[in-house]
C-alpha positions as CSV (number, residue, x, y, z in Angstrom):
1,M,-25.1,12.5,6.3
2,S,-21.7,12.7,8.0
3,L,-18.7,11.8,5.8
4,P,-16.4,9.0,6.8
5,R,-13.3,10.0,8.6
6,I,-11.1,7.5,6.7
7,T,-10.8,6.7,3.1
8,L,-8.7,3.6,2.3
9,R,-7.4,2.7,-1.1
10,L,-6.3,-0.9,-1.2
11,F,-6.3,-1.8,-4.9
12,S,-3.3,-4.0,-5.0
13,P,-3.2,-7.6,-3.6
14,M,-2.5,-7.8,0.0
15,R,1.1,-8.6,0.7
16,P,1.9,-11.4,3.1
17,P,4.0,-10.5,6.1
18,L,7.7,-10.8,5.7
19,Y,8.8,-13.4,8.2
20,R,12.5,-12.6,8.0
21,L,12.2,-9.8,10.5
22,T,14.4,-9.1,13.4
23,P,12.9,-10.0,16.8
24,S,12.6,-6.3,17.8
25,I,10.6,-5.4,14.7
26,T,8.4,-8.4,15.0
27,A,7.6,-7.5,18.5
28,R,6.8,-3.9,17.5
29,A,4.5,-5.2,14.7
30,R,2.3,-6.8,17.3
31,A,1.9,-3.6,19.3
32,F,-1.1,-2.4,17.3
33,S,-3.4,-5.4,17.5
34,S,-7.1,-4.7,17.3
35,S,-7.6,-6.9,20.3
36,L,-6.5,-4.6,23.2
37,P,-6.2,-6.1,26.7
38,A,-8.2,-4.7,29.5
39,R,-6.6,-1.8,31.4
40,S,-5.9,-4.0,34.4
41,E,-4.0,-6.4,32.2
42,I,-1.7,-3.8,30.6
43,V,1.9,-3.6,31.9
44,P,2.6,-1.2,34.8
45,A,3.0,2.5,34.2
46,A,6.8,2.8,34.2
47,P,7.4,0.1,31.5
48,R,4.6,1.7,29.4
49,T,6.3,5.1,29.7
50,N,9.6,3.5,28.7
51,I,8.0,2.0,25.6
52,L,6.5,5.4,24.7
53,V,9.9,7.1,25.1
54,E,11.7,4.5,23.0
55,L,9.2,4.7,20.2
56,A,9.5,8.5,20.3
57,K,13.3,8.2,20.0
58,A,13.0,5.7,17.1
59,R,10.6,7.9,15.1
60,R,12.9,9.7,12.7
61,T,12.8,11.1,9.2
62,I,13.8,8.4,6.7
63,Y,14.0,9.4,3.0
64,Q,15.4,6.2,1.6
65,L,12.3,4.0,1.3
66,G,11.5,0.7,-0.4
67,K,8.5,-1.5,-1.2
68,N,9.2,-4.4,1.2
69,S,6.3,-3.9,3.6
70,P,7.0,-5.5,7.0
71,V,3.2,-6.2,7.6
72,P,0.1,-6.9,5.6
73,D,-2.1,-3.9,4.6
74,S,-4.7,-4.9,7.2
75,K,-2.2,-3.8,10.0
76,I,-1.9,-0.4,8.4
77,E,-5.6,-0.1,8.3
78,E,-5.8,-1.1,12.0
79,L,-3.3,1.5,12.9
80,V,-5.2,4.2,11.0
81,N,-8.4,3.2,12.7
82,A,-6.7,3.4,16.1
83,A,-5.6,7.0,15.3
84,V,-9.0,8.3,14.5
85,L,-10.6,6.5,17.5
86,N,-8.0,7.6,20.1
87,V,-6.4,10.9,19.1
88,P,-8.3,13.7,20.9
89,S,-9.8,16.9,19.3
90,A,-10.9,20.1,20.9
91,F,-14.6,20.0,21.9
92,N,-14.6,16.5,20.3
93,T,-15.0,18.1,16.9
94,Q,-13.4,15.0,15.2
95,S,-12.7,17.1,12.0
96,T,-9.6,15.3,10.9
97,R,-10.0,13.2,7.7
98,L,-7.5,10.7,6.4
99,V,-7.0,9.3,2.9
100,V,-4.6,6.3,2.8
101,L,-3.0,5.4,-0.6
102,L,-1.2,2.1,-0.9
103,H,1.0,0.5,-3.6
104,R,-0.1,1.6,-7.1
105,E,-2.4,4.3,-5.7
106,H,0.5,5.7,-3.7
107,E,2.7,5.6,-6.8
108,H,0.0,7.5,-8.8
109,L,0.0,10.2,-6.1
110,W,3.7,11.0,-6.7
111,D,3.2,10.7,-10.4
112,I,0.7,13.5,-10.0
113,A,3.2,15.6,-8.0
114,I,5.9,15.0,-10.7
115,D,3.5,16.3,-13.3
116,V,2.6,19.3,-11.3
117,F,6.3,20.2,-10.9
118,Q,7.1,19.5,-14.5
119,N,4.5,22.2,-15.4
120,L,6.2,24.6,-13.0
121,V,9.6,23.9,-14.7
122,K,8.0,24.7,-18.1
123,T,6.7,28.0,-16.8
124,G,10.1,28.9,-15.4
125,A,8.9,28.9,-11.8
126,I,11.5,26.2,-11.0
127,P,14.9,26.2,-12.7
128,E,15.6,23.1,-14.8
129,Q,18.8,22.3,-12.9
130,V,17.0,22.4,-9.5
131,W,14.3,20.1,-10.9
132,Q,16.8,17.6,-12.3
133,K,19.2,17.5,-9.4
134,Q,16.9,18.1,-6.4
135,T,13.2,18.0,-6.8
136,L,12.7,15.1,-9.2
137,P,15.0,12.7,-7.3
138,K,13.2,13.6,-4.1
139,L,9.7,12.9,-5.6
140,Q,11.0,9.7,-7.1
141,G,12.2,8.7,-3.7
142,F,8.8,9.2,-2.2
143,K,7.2,7.1,-5.0
144,A,9.6,4.2,-4.2
145,G,7.8,3.7,-0.9
146,V,4.8,1.6,0.1
147,G,2.1,4.2,0.9
148,T,1.2,7.8,1.7
149,I,-1.3,9.0,4.3
150,L,-3.0,12.3,3.4
151,F,-4.1,14.5,6.3
152,Y,-7.1,16.7,5.8
153,E,-9.4,18.9,7.9
154,D,-13.2,19.1,7.2
155,P,-14.3,22.7,8.0
156,S,-18.0,21.7,8.1
157,H,-17.4,19.9,11.4
158,I,-15.7,23.0,12.9
159,K,-18.1,25.7,11.9
160,P,-21.0,24.7,14.2
161,F,-18.8,24.7,17.2
162,S,-17.3,28.2,16.4
163,E,-20.9,29.5,16.0
164,K,-22.1,27.9,19.2
165,F,-19.1,28.9,21.3
166,S,-18.5,32.4,19.9
167,L,-16.1,33.4,22.6
168,Y,-13.6,30.9,21.1
169,K,-14.7,31.2,17.4
170,D,-11.2,32.3,16.3
171,Q,-9.6,29.3,18.0
172,F,-11.3,26.4,16.5
173,H,-9.3,26.2,13.3
174,P,-5.9,26.3,15.2
175,W,-7.2,23.7,17.6
176,A,-8.3,21.5,14.7
177,E,-4.8,21.7,13.3
178,H,-3.4,20.8,16.7
179,S,-5.5,17.6,16.6
180,N,-4.5,17.0,13.0
181,A,-0.8,17.2,14.0
182,M,-1.4,14.7,16.8
183,H,-2.8,12.3,14.2
184,Q,0.3,12.8,12.2
185,Y,2.6,12.1,15.1
186,F,0.5,9.1,16.3
187,L,0.7,7.5,12.8
188,W,4.3,8.4,12.2
189,T,5.3,6.8,15.5
190,G,2.9,3.9,14.9
191,L,4.3,3.1,11.5
192,E,7.8,3.1,13.1
193,S,6.5,0.5,15.6
194,L,5.4,-1.7,12.7
195,G,8.8,-1.6,11.1
196,F,8.3,1.2,8.5
197,G,10.4,4.2,7.8
198,A,8.6,7.5,7.1
199,N,8.9,11.2,6.3
200,L,6.4,14.0,6.5
201,Q,5.8,16.2,3.5
202,H,3.9,19.4,2.7
203,Y,3.2,19.6,-1.0
204,N,-0.1,21.3,-0.5
205,P,-1.6,23.4,-2.0
206,L,0.3,22.6,-5.2
207,I,-1.2,19.1,-5.5
208,D,-4.6,19.7,-3.9
209,A,-6.7,20.0,-7.0
210,P,-5.5,17.0,-9.0
211,V,-5.4,14.9,-5.9
212,A,-9.0,15.8,-5.0
213,K,-10.1,15.0,-8.5
214,Q,-8.3,11.7,-8.7
215,W,-9.7,10.3,-5.4
216,D,-13.0,12.1,-5.2
217,V,-12.0,14.2,-2.1
218,P,-14.6,16.8,-1.1
219,S,-13.5,20.2,-2.4
220,E,-14.0,21.8,1.1
221,W,-11.5,19.5,2.8
222,R,-8.1,21.2,3.5
223,L,-5.0,19.2,2.8
224,L,-2.4,19.8,5.5
225,A,0.3,17.1,5.2
226,Q,1.4,13.9,3.5
227,L,3.1,11.1,5.5
228,V,5.2,8.9,3.1
229,F,6.2,5.4,4.4
230,G,8.0,2.3,3.2
231,S,10.6,-0.2,4.2
232,P,13.6,1.7,5.7
233,E,16.5,1.5,3.2
234,G,18.7,4.1,4.8
235,A,19.5,5.7,8.2
236,P,18.2,9.0,9.5
237,G,20.5,12.0,9.3
238,E,22.2,13.6,12.3
239,K,19.9,15.6,14.5
240,A,21.2,18.4,16.6
241,Q,19.3,19.0,19.8
242,K,19.2,22.3,21.7
243,P,19.7,22.0,25.5
244,T,16.5,21.0,27.3
245,E,17.2,23.8,29.8
246,E,16.5,26.3,27.1
247,R,13.2,24.6,26.1
248,V,11.7,23.4,29.3
249,K,10.7,25.3,32.5
250,I,9.5,23.4,35.6
251,Y,8.1,25.1,38.7
252,G,7.2,23.5,42.0
253,K,9.4,20.4,41.6
254,Q,10.0,18.5,44.8
């Protein structure tokens, strides 16, 4: 029996939408409706591209998060479903697995992380001053949000392909991680479109074992990243960009 690609934890009462949203955020919250128009009814290519670019520009790292969710939990679920149904994977392996923790379940995740780091402080692996002034405030900031999406890879769905296509056997794991990263970007950008702020974290492998035990995650799944989200309570930091001429090469342009 194949395992489900999404695990949703929705143990707290559904929050009603907040109606005191700005028009721009309200419009963005409608972008991920489960009732998609036919391709012929979608706006022309140029406006669609402009929307994509604007969302990409708006997606930034936000560390100051709150619990004022701009949408009901069902909209988050729709967005996650859209990710697993539409993000591509090499050879259609579909090996990405998502665990979504909301409200109290989300808070418990970061309580687990705090416990893990407190043990590291006790062993001397992390200096007490660093813990008190840097690590603990950061973890408490994550806990202050609405939810966390955990991104996993299921190797059992990769192995058959690496055996069947032996010429590429060493490439399937990197390709799977590429697809996982696309899920991360899709959901980060999608959460921005719904009015959330978010930041991407990598506390694996430190939290892997207690998280797997708490939420009955199969031991063979590999945790790759954690996307923390909540109401944006602060602005993103400055972002320096290297010149595009150093990063892009185009040949044959007319």
